[in-house]
KOLLUM-734293 format. One record per residue (C-alpha): residue number from 0; residue in one letter; x, y, z. Coordinates in nm, 4 decimals. Example, Ala and Ser with C-alpha at 12.3 -4.5 7.8 and 13.67 -1.06 7.14 Angstrom:
! KOLLUM-734293
+-----+---+----------+----------+----------+
!   k ! r !       xx !       yy !       zz !
+-----+---+----------+----------+----------+
!   0 ! A !   1.2300 !  -0.4500 !   0.7800 !
!   1 ! S !   1.3670 !  -0.1060 !   0.7140 !
+-----+---+----------+----------+----------+
//
This chain:
! KOLLUM-734293
+-----+---+----------+----------+----------+
!   k ! r !       xx !       yy !       zz !
+-----+---+----------+----------+----------+
!   0 ! X !  22.2831 ! -20.3187 !  -0.3413 !
!   1 ! X !  22.0589 ! -20.4165 !  -0.6272 !
!   2 ! X !  22.0419 ! -20.7827 !  -0.5236 !
!   3 ! X !  21.8873 ! -20.7233 !  -0.1787 !
!   4 ! X !  21.6244 ! -20.4923 !  -0.3339 !
!   5 ! X !  21.5323 ! -20.7537 !  -0.5971 !
!   6 ! X !  21.4989 ! -21.0200 !  -0.3284 !
!   7 ! X !  21.2734 ! -20.7966 !  -0.1215 !
!   8 ! X !  21.0441 ! -20.7313 !  -0.4182 !
!   9 ! X !  21.0150 ! -21.1040 !  -0.4947 !
!  10 ! X !  20.9288 ! -21.1782 !  -0.1336 !
!  11 ! X !  20.6621 ! -20.9045 !  -0.1295 !
!  12 ! X !  20.5036 ! -21.0402 !  -0.4510 !
!  13 ! X !  20.4904 ! -21.3884 !  -0.3017 !
!  14 ! X !  20.3127 ! -21.2609 !   0.0087 !
!  15 ! X !  20.0493 ! -21.0774 !  -0.1996 !
!  16 ! X !  19.9876 ! -21.3867 !  -0.4171 !
!  17 ! X !  19.9422 ! -21.6086 !  -0.1128 !
!  18 ! X !  19.6928 ! -21.3598 !   0.0346 !
!  19 ! X !  19.4859 ! -21.3553 !  -0.2858 !
!  20 ! X !  19.4760 ! -21.7346 !  -0.3046 !
!  21 ! X !  19.3685 ! -21.7555 !   0.0567 !
!  22 ! X !  19.0887 ! -21.5026 !  -0.0065 !
!  23 ! X !  18.9574 ! -21.7005 !  -0.3049 !
!  24 ! X !  18.9507 ! -22.0233 !  -0.1059 !
!  25 ! X !  18.7584 ! -21.8527 !   0.1747 !
!  26 ! X !  18.5024 ! -21.7123 !  -0.0670 !
!  27 ! X !  18.4565 ! -22.0554 !  -0.2263 !
!  28 ! X !  18.4002 ! -22.2180 !   0.1106 !
!  29 ! X !  18.1502 ! -21.9485 !   0.2106 !
!  30 ! X !  17.9516 ! -21.9959 !  -0.1140 !
!  31 ! X !  17.9372 ! -22.3757 !  -0.0903 !
!  32 ! X !  17.6654 ! -22.5442 !   0.1305 !
!  33 ! X !  17.7933 ! -22.7430 !   0.4234 !
!  34 ! X !  17.5466 ! -23.0337 !   0.3899 !
!  35 ! X !  17.5081 ! -23.0972 !   0.0160 !
!  36 ! X !  17.4528 ! -22.9450 !  -0.3302 !
!  37 ! X !  17.2572 ! -22.6230 !  -0.3915 !
!  38 ! X !  17.0791 ! -22.7738 !  -0.6899 !
!  39 ! X !  16.9207 ! -23.0356 !  -0.4713 !
!  40 ! X !  16.7971 ! -22.7749 !  -0.2239 !
!  41 ! X !  16.6342 ! -22.5697 !  -0.5023 !
!  42 ! X !  16.4775 ! -22.8819 !  -0.6467 !
!  43 ! X !  16.3323 ! -22.9744 !  -0.3075 !
!  44 ! X !  16.1613 ! -22.6353 !  -0.2794 !
!  45 ! X !  15.9298 ! -22.7314 !  -0.5663 !
!  46 ! X !  15.8515 ! -23.0776 !  -0.4323 !
!  47 ! X !  15.5860 ! -23.1700 !  -0.1803 !
!  48 ! X !  15.5827 ! -23.4753 !   0.0407 !
!  49 ! X !  15.2491 ! -23.5819 !   0.1862 !
!  50 ! X !  15.1508 ! -23.8679 !   0.4087 !
!  51 ! X !  14.8845 ! -24.1163 !   0.3034 !
!  52 ! X !  14.6430 ! -23.9496 !   0.5458 !
!  53 ! X !  14.7096 ! -23.6047 !   0.3957 !
!  54 ! X !  14.6666 ! -23.7405 !   0.0434 !
!  55 ! X !  14.3285 ! -23.8888 !   0.1336 !
!  56 ! X !  14.2195 ! -23.5709 !   0.3133 !
!  57 ! X !  14.3098 ! -23.3553 !   0.0103 !
!  58 ! X !  14.1168 ! -23.5867 !  -0.2244 !
!  59 ! X !  14.4201 ! -23.6447 !  -0.4436 !
!  60 ! X !  14.3728 ! -23.8930 !  -0.7243 !
!  61 ! X !  14.6435 ! -24.0015 !  -0.9670 !
!  62 ! X !  14.6184 ! -24.1186 !  -1.3280 !
!  63 ! X !  14.8976 ! -24.2596 !  -1.5430 !
!  64 ! X !  14.9399 ! -24.0566 !  -1.8610 !
!  65 ! X !  14.8860 ! -24.2464 !  -2.1860 !
!  66 ! X !  14.7719 ! -24.1787 !  -2.5408 !
!  67 ! X !  14.3984 ! -24.2338 !  -2.5764 !
!  68 ! X !  14.1590 ! -24.2110 !  -2.8745 !
!  69 ! X !  14.0019 ! -23.8661 !  -2.8868 !
!  70 ! X !  13.6973 ! -23.7901 !  -3.1002 !
!  71 ! X !  13.7820 ! -23.4953 !  -3.3175 !
!  72 ! X !  13.4781 ! -23.2933 !  -3.2125 !
!  73 ! X !  13.4426 ! -22.9282 !  -3.1276 !
!  74 ! X !  13.2801 ! -22.8667 !  -2.7895 !
!  75 ! X !  13.1148 ! -22.5327 !  -2.7192 !
!  76 ! X !  12.8783 ! -22.3897 !  -2.4622 !
!  77 ! X !  12.5376 ! -22.2826 !  -2.5902 !
!  78 ! X !  12.1882 ! -22.1772 !  -2.4904 !
!  79 ! X !  11.8541 ! -22.3204 !  -2.5965 !
!  80 ! X !  11.6198 ! -22.0840 !  -2.7793 !
!  81 ! X !  11.2778 ! -22.1287 !  -2.9431 !
!  82 ! X !  11.2717 ! -22.1916 !  -3.3167 !
!  83 ! X !  11.2233 ! -21.8345 !  -3.4408 !
!  84 ! X !  11.0445 ! -21.9644 !  -3.7510 !
!  85 ! X !  10.7779 ! -22.1023 !  -3.5162 !
!  86 ! X !  10.7642 ! -21.8174 !  -3.2668 !
!  87 ! X !  10.5023 ! -21.5398 !  -3.2569 !
!  88 ! X !  10.4185 ! -21.2410 !  -3.0418 !
!  89 ! X !  10.0460 ! -21.1803 !  -3.0870 !
!  90 ! X !   9.9016 ! -20.8329 !  -3.0352 !
!  91 ! X !   9.5532 ! -20.6970 !  -3.0926 !
!  92 ! X !   9.5332 ! -20.5671 !  -3.4509 !
!  93 ! X !   9.3305 ! -20.2682 !  -3.3306 !
!  94 ! X !   9.2890 ! -20.0852 !  -3.0017 !
!  95 ! X !   9.0129 ! -20.2264 !  -2.7867 !
!  96 ! X !   8.9110 ! -20.3397 !  -2.4407 !
!  97 ! X !   8.9636 ! -20.7037 !  -2.3464 !
!  98 ! X !   8.6358 ! -20.8711 !  -2.2502 !
!  99 ! X !   8.7522 ! -21.2322 !  -2.2065 !
! 100 ! X !   9.0719 ! -21.4400 !  -2.1900 !
! 101 ! X !   9.0304 ! -21.8091 !  -2.2629 !
! 102 ! X !   9.3927 ! -21.9296 !  -2.2621 !
! 103 ! X !   9.6160 ! -21.9578 !  -1.9527 !
! 104 ! X !   9.9929 ! -21.9309 !  -1.9479 !
! 105 ! X !  10.1603 ! -22.2571 !  -2.0470 !
! 106 ! X !   9.8587 ! -22.3886 !  -2.2373 !
! 107 ! X !   9.9100 ! -22.5924 !  -2.5537 !
! 108 ! X !   9.6965 ! -22.4422 !  -2.8309 !
! 109 ! X !   9.6026 ! -22.5387 !  -3.1842 !
! 110 ! X !   9.6126 ! -22.3249 !  -3.4966 !
! 111 ! X !   9.3113 ! -22.0923 !  -3.5080 !
! 112 ! X !   9.2178 ! -22.1466 !  -3.1423 !
! 113 ! X !   9.0664 ! -21.8413 !  -2.9683 !
! 114 ! X !   9.2989 ! -21.6852 !  -2.7127 !
! 115 ! X !   9.1019 ! -21.3756 !  -2.6093 !
! 116 ! X !   8.8178 ! -21.1478 !  -2.7173 !
! 117 ! X !   8.7968 ! -20.7711 !  -2.7148 !
! 118 ! X !   8.5599 ! -20.4934 !  -2.8143 !
! 119 ! X !   8.6766 ! -20.2186 !  -3.0468 !
! 120 ! X !   8.5102 ! -19.8926 !  -3.1461 !
! 121 ! X !   8.7067 ! -19.8884 !  -3.4712 !
! 122 ! X !   8.5880 ! -20.2396 !  -3.5559 !
! 123 ! X !   8.2286 ! -20.1431 !  -3.4739 !
! 124 ! X !   8.2465 ! -19.8517 !  -3.7133 !
! 125 ! X !   8.4055 ! -20.0671 !  -3.9822 !
! 126 ! X !   8.1358 ! -20.3334 !  -3.9375 !
! 127 ! X !   7.8612 ! -20.0708 !  -3.9749 !
! 128 ! X !   8.0248 ! -19.9404 !  -4.2915 !
! 129 ! X !   8.0429 ! -20.2928 !  -4.4271 !
! 130 ! X !   7.6750 ! -20.3599 !  -4.3580 !
! 131 ! X !   7.5779 ! -20.0349 !  -4.5348 !
! 132 ! X !   7.7991 ! -20.1256 !  -4.8297 !
! 133 ! X !   7.6319 ! -20.4655 !  -4.8556 !
! 134 ! X !   7.2852 ! -20.3049 !  -4.8633 !
! 135 ! X !   7.3918 ! -20.0529 !  -5.1297 !
! 136 ! X !   7.5477 ! -20.3324 !  -5.3294 !
! 137 ! X !   7.2280 ! -20.5372 !  -5.3267 !
! 138 ! X !   7.0227 ! -20.2380 !  -5.4521 !
! 139 ! X !   7.2755 ! -20.1525 !  -5.7215 !
! 140 ! X !   7.2899 ! -20.5149 !  -5.8324 !
! 141 ! X !   6.9121 ! -20.5400 !  -5.8603 !
! 142 ! X !   6.8918 ! -20.2110 !  -6.0552 !
! 143 ! X !   7.1626 ! -20.3238 !  -6.2921 !
! 144 ! X !   6.9965 ! -20.6596 !  -6.3603 !
! 145 ! X !   6.6612 ! -20.4881 !  -6.4306 !
! 146 ! X !   6.8307 ! -20.2350 !  -6.6579 !
! 147 ! X !   7.0101 ! -20.5159 !  -6.8362 !
! 148 ! X !   6.6795 ! -20.6919 !  -6.9078 !
! 149 ! X !   6.5075 ! -20.3726 !  -7.0258 !
! 150 ! X !   6.8006 ! -20.2788 !  -7.2439 !
! 151 ! X !   6.7901 ! -20.6191 !  -7.4128 !
! 152 ! X !   6.4241 ! -20.5559 !  -7.4959 !
! 153 ! X !   6.5113 ! -20.2008 !  -7.6067 !
! 154 ! X !   6.2716 ! -20.0521 !  -7.3533 !
! 155 ! X !   6.5210 ! -19.8118 !  -7.1895 !
! 156 ! X !   6.7794 ! -19.5826 !  -7.3410 !
! 157 ! X !   7.1452 ! -19.6852 !  -7.3580 !
! 158 ! X !   7.2466 ! -19.4070 !  -7.1194 !
! 159 ! X !   7.0119 ! -19.5395 !  -6.8495 !
! 160 ! X !   7.1651 ! -19.8845 !  -6.8837 !
! 161 ! X !   7.5190 ! -19.7428 !  -6.8576 !
! 162 ! X !   7.4220 ! -19.5385 !  -6.5516 !
! 163 ! X !   7.2897 ! -19.8514 !  -6.3759 !
! 164 ! X !   7.6053 ! -20.0378 !  -6.4660 !
! 165 ! X !   7.8268 ! -19.7582 !  -6.3286 !
! 166 ! X !   7.6322 ! -19.7543 !  -6.0003 !
! 167 ! X !   7.6762 ! -20.1304 !  -5.9710 !
! 168 ! X !   8.0520 ! -20.1057 !  -6.0325 !
! 169 ! X !   8.0768 ! -19.8318 !  -5.7694 !
! 170 ! X !   7.8841 ! -20.0442 !  -5.5178 !
! 171 ! X !   8.1215 ! -20.3348 !  -5.5875 !
! 172 ! X !   8.4250 ! -20.1162 !  -5.5157 !
! 173 ! X !   8.2780 ! -19.9773 !  -5.1945 !
! 174 ! X !   8.1883 ! -20.3280 !  -5.0742 !
! 175 ! X !   8.5424 ! -20.4573 !  -5.1348 !
! 176 ! X !   8.6905 ! -20.1564 !  -4.9539 !
! 177 ! X !   8.4630 ! -20.2130 !  -4.6538 !
! 178 ! X !   8.5521 ! -20.5831 !  -4.6448 !
! 179 ! X !   8.9232 ! -20.5033 !  -4.6613 !
! 180 ! X !   8.8898 ! -20.2554 !  -4.3772 !
! 181 ! X !   8.7285 ! -20.5157 !  -4.1531 !
! 182 ! X !   8.9888 ! -20.7726 !  -4.2547 !
! 183 ! X !   9.2768 ! -20.5331 !  -4.1719 !
! 184 ! X !   9.1297 ! -20.4827 !  -3.8270 !
! 185 ! X !   9.1567 ! -20.8562 !  -3.7679 !
! 186 ! X !   8.7958 ! -20.9638 !  -3.8123 !
! 187 ! X !   8.6338 ! -21.1939 !  -4.0633 !
! 188 ! X !   8.4232 ! -20.9885 !  -4.3091 !
! 189 ! X !   8.1784 ! -21.2772 !  -4.3427 !
! 190 ! X !   8.0885 ! -21.2544 !  -3.9702 !
! 191 ! X !   8.1330 ! -20.8796 !  -3.9223 !
! 192 ! X !   7.7604 ! -20.8129 !  -3.9192 !
! 193 ! X !   7.6952 ! -21.0784 !  -3.6516 !
! 194 ! X !   7.9834 ! -20.9981 !  -3.4137 !
! 195 ! X !   7.9618 ! -20.6200 !  -3.4419 !
! 196 ! X !   8.2423 ! -20.4541 !  -3.2430 !
! 197 ! X !   8.3780 ! -20.7782 !  -3.0896 !
! 198 ! X !   8.7108 ! -20.9140 !  -3.2135 !
! 199 ! X !   8.8741 ! -21.2480 !  -3.1294 !
! 200 ! X !   9.2500 ! -21.3007 !  -3.1097 !
! 201 ! X !   9.3522 ! -21.6451 !  -3.2375 !
! 202 ! X !   9.6671 ! -21.8604 !  -3.2436 !
! 203 ! X !   9.8486 ! -21.8507 !  -3.5820 !
! 204 ! X !   9.9870 ! -22.2039 !  -3.5375 !
! 205 ! X !   9.9968 ! -22.4880 !  -3.2875 !
! 206 ! X !  10.2288 ! -22.4286 !  -2.9944 !
! 207 ! X !  10.2657 ! -22.3382 !  -2.6286 !
! 208 ! X !  10.1723 ! -22.0078 !  -2.4668 !
! 209 ! X !  10.5081 ! -21.9038 !  -2.3183 !
! 210 ! X !  10.4032 ! -21.5495 !  -2.2176 !
! 211 ! X !  10.0686 ! -21.3812 !  -2.1482 !
! 212 ! X !   9.9901 ! -21.0189 !  -2.0693 !
! 213 ! X !   9.6186 ! -21.0181 !  -2.1530 !
! 214 ! X !   9.3945 ! -20.9225 !  -1.8589 !
! 215 ! X !   9.0178 ! -20.8782 !  -1.8694 !
! 216 ! X !   8.9153 ! -20.5126 !  -1.8610 !
! 217 ! X !   9.2463 ! -20.3711 !  -1.9779 !
! 218 ! X !   9.2914 ! -20.1740 !  -2.2969 !
! 219 ! X !   9.4763 ! -20.3657 !  -2.5679 !
! 220 ! X !   9.7063 ! -20.1886 !  -2.8116 !
! 221 ! X !   9.8619 ! -20.3057 !  -3.1424 !
! 222 ! X !  10.2045 ! -20.2146 !  -3.0012 !
! 223 ! X !  10.1786 ! -20.4421 !  -2.6964 !
! 224 ! X !  10.1760 ! -20.8232 !  -2.7431 !
! 225 ! X !   9.9035 ! -21.0020 !  -2.5513 !
! 226 ! X !  10.0424 ! -21.3533 !  -2.5976 !
! 227 ! X !  10.3684 ! -21.5154 !  -2.7038 !
! 228 ! X !  10.3383 ! -21.8575 !  -2.8642 !
! 229 ! X !  10.6261 ! -22.0915 !  -2.9442 !
! 230 ! X !  10.6257 ! -22.4288 !  -3.1143 !
! 231 ! X !  10.8797 ! -22.6059 !  -2.8925 !
! 232 ! X !  10.8705 ! -22.9364 !  -3.0788 !
! 233 ! X !  11.1861 ! -22.8106 !  -3.2518 !
! 234 ! X !  11.4382 ! -22.5834 !  -3.0755 !
! 235 ! X !  11.7515 ! -22.3938 !  -3.1687 !
! 236 ! X !  12.0800 ! -22.4459 !  -2.9860 !
! 237 ! X !  12.2677 ! -22.1190 !  -3.0280 !
! 238 ! X !  12.6458 ! -22.1257 !  -2.9838 !
! 239 ! X !  12.9454 ! -21.9021 !  -3.0470 !
! 240 ! X !  13.2351 ! -22.0485 !  -3.2460 !
! 241 ! X !  13.5816 ! -21.9036 !  -3.1879 !
! 242 ! X !  13.7529 ! -21.7558 !  -3.4907 !
! 243 ! X !  14.0315 ! -22.0158 !  -3.4675 !
! 244 ! X !  13.7765 ! -22.3015 !  -3.4736 !
! 245 ! X !  13.5617 ! -22.1765 !  -3.7588 !
! 246 ! X !  13.7267 ! -22.3909 !  -4.0270 !
! 247 ! X !  13.6118 ! -22.7033 !  -3.8413 !
! 248 ! X !  13.2393 ! -22.6234 !  -3.8616 !
! 249 ! X !  13.0231 ! -22.6893 !  -4.1679 !
! 250 ! X !  12.6528 ! -22.6582 !  -4.2446 !
! 251 ! X !  12.4932 ! -22.9974 !  -4.1966 !
! 252 ! X !  12.7558 ! -23.1203 !  -3.9487 !
! 253 ! X !  12.6185 ! -23.3645 !  -3.6951 !
! 254 ! X !  12.6030 ! -23.2418 !  -3.3365 !
! 255 ! X !  12.5022 ! -23.3828 !  -3.0004 !
! 256 ! X !  12.3705 ! -23.1650 !  -2.7197 !
! 257 ! X !  12.3714 ! -23.2302 !  -2.3458 !
! 258 ! X !  12.2147 ! -23.0358 !  -2.0593 !
! 259 ! X !  12.2705 ! -23.0628 !  -1.6861 !
! 260 ! X !  11.9004 ! -23.1356 !  -1.6296 !
! 261 ! X !  11.9355 ! -23.4773 !  -1.7971 !
! 262 ! X !  12.2880 ! -23.6068 !  -1.7166 !
! 263 ! X !  12.4194 ! -23.8732 !  -1.9491 !
! 264 ! X !  12.1538 ! -23.8077 !  -2.2148 !
! 265 ! X !  12.2323 ! -23.6704 !  -2.5604 !
! 266 ! X !  11.9993 ! -23.4890 !  -2.8012 !
! 267 ! X !  12.0992 ! -23.5220 !  -3.1645 !
! 268 ! X !  12.0834 ! -23.2438 !  -3.4205 !
! 269 ! X !  12.2577 ! -23.0729 !  -3.7120 !
! 270 ! X !  12.4208 ! -22.7377 !  -3.7756 !
! 271 ! X !  12.1726 ! -22.5361 !  -3.9838 !
! 272 ! X !  12.3263 ! -22.1890 !  -3.9691 !
! 273 ! X !  12.6701 ! -22.0290 !  -3.9456 !
! 274 ! X !  12.6736 ! -21.6488 !  -3.9422 !
! 275 ! X !  12.8330 ! -21.4643 !  -4.2329 !
! 276 ! X !  12.9943 ! -21.2047 !  -4.0059 !
! 277 ! X !  13.2289 ! -21.2106 !  -3.7071 !
! 278 ! X !  13.1559 ! -21.0372 !  -3.3783 !
! 279 ! X !  13.4414 ! -20.7888 !  -3.3503 !
! 280 ! X !  13.4320 ! -20.7772 !  -2.9695 !
! 281 ! X !  13.4238 ! -21.1484 !  -2.8844 !
! 282 ! X !  13.5956 ! -21.2649 !  -3.2062 !
! 283 ! X !  13.3341 ! -21.5367 !  -3.2435 !
! 284 ! X !  13.0824 ! -21.6434 !  -3.5071 !
! 285 ! X !  12.7236 ! -21.7325 !  -3.4199 !
! 286 ! X !  12.6118 ! -22.0842 !  -3.5105 !
! 287 ! X !  12.2845 ! -22.2693 !  -3.4723 !
! 288 ! X !  12.1990 ! -22.6352 !  -3.4189 !
! 289 ! X !  11.8437 ! -22.7562 !  -3.4706 !
! 290 ! X !  11.7247 ! -23.0316 !  -3.2388 !
! 291 ! X !  11.3915 ! -23.2125 !  -3.2347 !
! 292 ! X !  11.2136 ! -23.1726 !  -2.9000 !
! 293 ! X !  10.8831 ! -23.3628 !  -2.9301 !
! 294 ! X !  10.8388 ! -23.4121 !  -2.5547 !
! 295 ! X !  10.9309 ! -23.0522 !  -2.4690 !
! 296 ! X !  11.2027 ! -23.1437 !  -2.2212 !
! 297 ! X !  11.4477 ! -22.8908 !  -2.3636 !
! 298 ! X !  11.3413 ! -22.5516 !  -2.2294 !
! 299 ! X !  11.4289 ! -22.2095 !  -2.3734 !
! 300 ! X !  11.7178 ! -22.0351 !  -2.1926 !
! 301 ! X !  11.8653 ! -22.3622 !  -2.0646 !
! 302 ! X !  12.2441 ! -22.3770 !  -2.0796 !
! 303 ! X !  12.3757 ! -22.6600 !  -2.2959 !
! 304 ! X !  12.6982 ! -22.8144 !  -2.4172 !
! 305 ! X !  12.7172 ! -22.8919 !  -2.7879 !
! 306 ! X !  12.9677 ! -23.1281 !  -2.9488 !
! 307 ! X !  12.9981 ! -23.0627 !  -3.3208 !
! 308 ! X !  13.1705 ! -23.3143 !  -3.5455 !
! 309 ! X !  13.4699 ! -23.1346 !  -3.6923 !
! 310 ! X !  13.5017 ! -23.1131 !  -4.0697 !
! 311 ! X !  13.7988 ! -23.2124 !  -4.2823 !
! 312 ! X !  13.9932 ! -23.4289 !  -4.0346 !
! 313 ! X !  14.0012 ! -23.7856 !  -3.9123 !
! 314 ! X !  13.7221 ! -23.8704 !  -3.6689 !
! 315 ! X !  13.9585 ! -23.9963 !  -3.3952 !
! 316 ! X !  14.3251 ! -23.9509 !  -3.3040 !
! 317 ! X !  14.5598 ! -24.1013 !  -3.0435 !
! 318 ! X !  14.6676 ! -23.8095 !  -2.8250 !
! 319 ! X !  14.8213 ! -23.7456 !  -2.4846 !
! 320 ! X !  14.5503 ! -23.5744 !  -2.2838 !
! 321 ! X !  14.4854 ! -23.4846 !  -1.9221 !
! 322 ! X !  14.1652 ! -23.3887 !  -1.7471 !
! 323 ! X !  14.0975 ! -23.0137 !  -1.7552 !
! 324 ! X !  14.0951 ! -23.0001 !  -1.3741 !
! 325 ! X !  14.4504 ! -23.1365 !  -1.3690 !
! 326 ! X !  14.5882 ! -22.8141 !  -1.5156 !
! 327 ! X !  14.6515 ! -22.5195 !  -1.2841 !
! 328 ! X !  14.8201 ! -22.1848 !  -1.3338 !
! 329 ! X !  15.1398 ! -22.1637 !  -1.1275 !
! 330 ! X !  15.3243 ! -21.8325 !  -1.1572 !
! 331 ! X !  15.1328 ! -21.7702 !  -1.4807 !
! 332 ! X !  15.2371 ! -22.1013 !  -1.6390 !
! 333 ! X !  14.9978 ! -22.3956 !  -1.7114 !
! 334 ! X !  15.1199 ! -22.6688 !  -1.4803 !
! 335 ! X !  15.0352 ! -23.0221 !  -1.3705 !
! 336 ! X !  15.1552 ! -23.2105 !  -1.0622 !
! 337 ! X !  15.3434 ! -23.5348 !  -1.1241 !
! 338 ! X !  15.3717 ! -23.8002 !  -0.8537 !
! 339 ! X !  15.7389 ! -23.8995 !  -0.8073 !
! 340 ! X !  15.7500 ! -24.1797 !  -0.5538 !
! 341 ! X !  15.6138 ! -24.0268 !  -0.2335 !
! 342 ! X !  15.6586 ! -23.6690 !  -0.3612 !
! 343 ! X !  15.4562 ! -23.4405 !  -0.5868 !
! 344 ! X !  15.6401 ! -23.2143 !  -0.8284 !
! 345 ! X !  15.4931 ! -22.9360 !  -1.0509 !
! 346 ! X !  15.5713 ! -22.9689 !  -1.4227 !
! 347 ! X !  15.5061 ! -22.6740 !  -1.6581 !
! 348 ! X !  15.3308 ! -22.7930 !  -1.9753 !
! 349 ! X !  15.2256 ! -22.6631 !  -2.3159 !
! 350 ! X !  14.8514 ! -22.7309 !  -2.3490 !
! 351 ! X !  14.6819 ! -22.7838 !  -2.6850 !
! 352 ! X !  14.3178 ! -22.8067 !  -2.7911 !
! 353 ! X !  14.0382 ! -22.9081 !  -2.5594 !
! 354 ! X !  13.8228 ! -23.2114 !  -2.6313 !
! 355 ! X !  13.5334 ! -23.2160 !  -2.3904 !
! 356 ! X !  13.6675 ! -23.2471 !  -2.0344 !
! 357 ! X !  14.0230 ! -23.3230 !  -2.1525 !
! 358 ! X !  14.3083 ! -23.1100 !  -2.2869 !
! 359 ! X !  14.5849 ! -23.2174 !  -2.5236 !
! 360 ! X !  14.9380 ! -23.1873 !  -2.3796 !
! 361 ! X !  15.2024 ! -23.0924 !  -2.6378 !
! 362 ! X !  15.5079 ! -23.0942 !  -2.4097 !
! 363 ! X !  15.6209 ! -23.0953 !  -2.0475 !
! 364 ! X !  15.5196 ! -23.4501 !  -1.9537 !
! 365 ! X !  15.5476 ! -23.7875 !  -2.1239 !
! 366 ! X !  15.3505 ! -24.1089 !  -2.1432 !
! 367 ! X !  15.3844 ! -24.3081 !  -1.8236 !
! 368 ! X !  15.3991 ! -24.0074 !  -1.5900 !
! 369 ! X !  15.1651 ! -24.0289 !  -1.2923 !
! 370 ! X !  14.9495 ! -23.7160 !  -1.3114 !
! 371 ! X !  14.7397 ! -23.5693 !  -1.0291 !
! 372 ! X !  14.3885 ! -23.5519 !  -1.1763 !
! 373 ! X !  14.2060 ! -23.4524 !  -0.8588 !
! 374 ! X !  14.3375 ! -23.2341 !  -0.5782 !
! 375 ! X !  14.5783 ! -23.0243 !  -0.7871 !
! 376 ! X !  14.4502 ! -22.7003 !  -0.6338 !
! 377 ! X !  14.5113 ! -22.8335 !  -0.2828 !
! 378 ! X !  14.8714 ! -22.9121 !  -0.3808 !
! 379 ! X !  14.9123 ! -22.5660 !  -0.5336 !
! 380 ! X !  14.7949 ! -22.4039 !  -0.2085 !
! 381 ! X !  15.0414 ! -22.6136 !  -0.0047 !
! 382 ! X !  15.3277 ! -22.5323 !  -0.2417 !
! 383 ! X !  15.2641 ! -22.1576 !  -0.2356 !
! 384 ! X !  15.2279 ! -22.1614 !   0.1427 !
! 385 ! X !  15.5609 ! -22.3429 !   0.1848 !
! 386 ! X !  15.7364 ! -22.1010 !  -0.0529 !
! 387 ! X !  15.6023 ! -21.8003 !   0.1422 !
! 388 ! X !  15.7199 ! -21.9569 !   0.4719 !
! 389 ! X !  16.0670 ! -22.0208 !   0.3266 !
! 390 ! X !  16.0859 ! -21.6616 !   0.2017 !
! 391 ! X !  16.0248 ! -21.5312 !   0.5557 !
+-----+---+----------+----------+----------+
//
């Protein structure tokens, strides 16, 4: 009786095993593609094939990657500002009414040139005080000289001589005070009697009138500048240096500046200032480059690009670089497109430092690869569109 039972159990086990094996084979067949390998299908999703006409329409240009000499210079954006050592906002030293304006906006002026004239009650009073002090001084001086002569001949008493001398000293002090008052109000004490209440505003140095608010008939105030004068023969190029780049900048470093107004032209200068403190918000340090501007072509507030020779390293290096426009962000990863035969394939890369319009590539592509240097954004749009279509 035991033998038939054992045989039945063995047969049942064999049936179950065969069923399991059959199920595994079916699952394997269902998972496998019918036309090829899955890896090839996934690889094809990231590749784009374009016709010659589509390539031309998208403006795609290809460059073979190779190591090129790169000048070890730091490139930063900057703005042009007037030289603050030769920049002045000129206000009336005393309140008064403007009676004439002799200098238009944009005029080139010389040191001491008259810009405007105004009449001031305060200056008129100070001029009158000065004239009275001069008259009193002349009388006191004459009395003192006469007393000095009489005292030498022992004609007058000593106390009369000392009184005359004291009056003369007092007249001297009052005259100096009156002269100082006129001088503080911006007038020349020597001409105060002739000009009366009229005051002229003059240029402190040679330069260009870059702002003018003076208008005939208006009231001028010491708190409101009438003119702004800048000597633009030397300008400041103000830039912000990133904290990570600070070690490469030194006082006296040579720099070249370019502006979009004059393509292909460089203006040479030197770094004359690096700030002692860091801006906590931008994490940058202010730096200044001084550039000679004798013809005045560099204008304040122009945007500029400054290339500063880096300190402490070799002037040139052989590096793998690509144009900045070659690099796109694809799914958050810096990427370039590589031409593979008649296909274009995205390659994630690790970018390094920027040198002008080129970026160093640390990894992801190798010398000899054919890189898309123009039209990368058009390829990115096509790739994303195809991926969205496949998803639906």
